C-alpha positions, 0 to 999 in steps of 0.5 A: 433918700437917693436925692437927700443922699446926692444933694449932701443931706446925710445926716439921719442916713447912717451914711457919711464920707468915710463909712458905709451904712450903720443901722443904729446911726440911720435914725432918720431926719426931716431932709430924708422924710422929705425926700422920700415923700416928694420924690415919689410924686414925680412918678405919678401919672398927670391926673393923680397929681392934679387930684392930689394938689386938689386935696392939699389945696382946695381952693387952687385949680391945678390943670397940669402935672409937674413939669419941673421938681427939684430939691434944695434949690439954691437962691439968693437974697440980699447976697445970702443963700436960701434953700427951700427943701422943694420946689415944684412947677406945675404949668405956671404955678410954682410951689415952694415946699418948707418941710419940718420933721414932727407934726404937733410940735412948733417948728416952722419959722416965719422969718424963714418962710418970708426969706424963701418967699422974698427969694423966689424972685432969683429963681429961673423956673417960669411961674406966675403963681406961688404957693407956700406949702408948709409940711409938719412942724405946726401944732395944728394946722386949723385956719386960725393957726395958718392964717397967723403965721401968714400974717407974720410972714407978710410982716417980714417981707416988708423989710425987703425992697419990693425989686426983690419980691416977685409976688410982693404979699400975693402969695398962697399958703398952706399948711399941712401935717405929714399924716394929712398929706399921706391921707390924701395921697391915699386918697388921691391913688385910690380908684372909685371904689377906693382900691389901689393898683399894685404899683400904686400900693407898693408906693404908699407902703414905701412912704408909710415905712419911712413914716414909721421910722420917723415916728410919724403917725399917720392913723386917726385915734378913736376916742372910746367915747365916740363909739356907740354903746352896744345894745345887750339882750338877755334872759333872766335865769332863775337863781338856784343858790342863795346868797352867801351871808355877809357875817360868813368868814372863810377859813384862812387855811382853805382859800381854794373854797372861799367863793363857795362860802355861805353858798348851798343848795336852795331847794334840793327837790327842785330839778337838776340845773339843766333841766330847770334851764331847758324848763325856764326857756321852754315856759317863756317860749310858750307864753 
């Protein structure tokens, strides 16, 4: 959240220029969420960063960690300002991140994404390849939805002069939910046995608390229909009471004994209940 506040992104933090933190007003915002998650990537060792980005983008080869990470850089496009949420330089690959607060809601704008891609030509970062990464703001991140959004972005790129587009339409495009990037980071941080080092567990806990604050669901729901049917074994016990008569009518003023109406001992000559149960199991065991 520090990066959000230092960059003037105070909405949702409960902090403004005239007063101190008010917990009731600290309702969170996409800039706060973006800062909390991506700022922590800069503290991770190179191998974990590579593993995390590979999990996010399996068909890309990452050979280096983070060389540069900048929040809300100011780029220029045809005289107007363009501001992606995060830019991450890994070797010669530039990752441009556009984040929206909510999962499962259509918030990403193909027009905004196209402008960010086109404006990347004004960046001073030395990159050869560019990746556009959307986080949140998608009803779903299935390939068909991702490909459709990419085609819409390419359609908008046509309105900009070719000289302003450093990569033309040659870019890689990925969409992830907040839940999925959290789960992939969790996998990248764990060792081969699924265990976390203490410092990595603390980092995940910080992010988890931020997600809870922003009402981001990070645990997959389990459908009851997907659970296996348990096998239940049982023994039939002898009946010692006869069934109640359907015509039996309990006295209206004796509610406490209604359950036993119509029930009577079937045969008083039989042994007591405890002894009968014992005999039953002994007979089945011997049989």
